[in-house]
C-alpha positions, 0 to 999 in steps of 0.5 A: 392101463388104469387112469392113475397109471396113465397119469404117472406115465404122463408126469414122468415123461413131462418130468423127464423132458423138463429135467433134460431141458434143465440140464441143457440150460445148465450146460449152456451156461444159462443163469442159476435162476433160469434153470431153477425156474424151468425145473420147478415149472416142469415139476408143477406140470408133472404134479398136475398131470399125475393128479388129473386122473383123480377126476376120472375115478368114478368111485369118488364123488365130484366133492371127494375128487376136488378135496383129494386134488386140493389136498394134494395141491396144498402139500405139493404145489403151494410149498414149491410156490413158497420156496421158488423165489418167484414171490417175496416171502419175508413175513406172513403177509407175503405168505397170505398173498401167495396163498390168496394167488394159489386159491384164486388160480385153483378156484378159476381153473377148477370152475373152467374145467367144471364148466367145460368138461362137466357141462359143455362136453357132457351135453 
C-alpha cells in the first residue's frame, strides 16, 4: 500500500470515529456547538493525516513538499478556522488575526517536525 493510500486510510478512520462520536453527542442532547466543534476538530485531524504522506514522497524536495502541504492547508484548514465560530470574524482585522494564528502554528509545528524527524531521528 502506498504512503498516500495509508494516509487516506488513516484519515478515513479518524473521520469515521469522529463522525460517530459527533452522532453520539448529538443523540445524547449535547449543545449544537459541542457537536460542531467535535466534528470540525475531527475534520482537521483527518485532513492532516491525509496530507502527512506528502513528506514521505522522495520524488519531491523538502521545499516542494512544504509548499504543497501549505497550499492544501490554506484551502482546507484556514477556511474551517474562519467558518468554525471559534474566532470572531467581523472584519478584516479579525481575519488577519486568524491568519496570523494559522501561520504561527503552522511554522512552529513545521519547525518542530523538521527538527525531530529531519535532524534528531535522521542522525
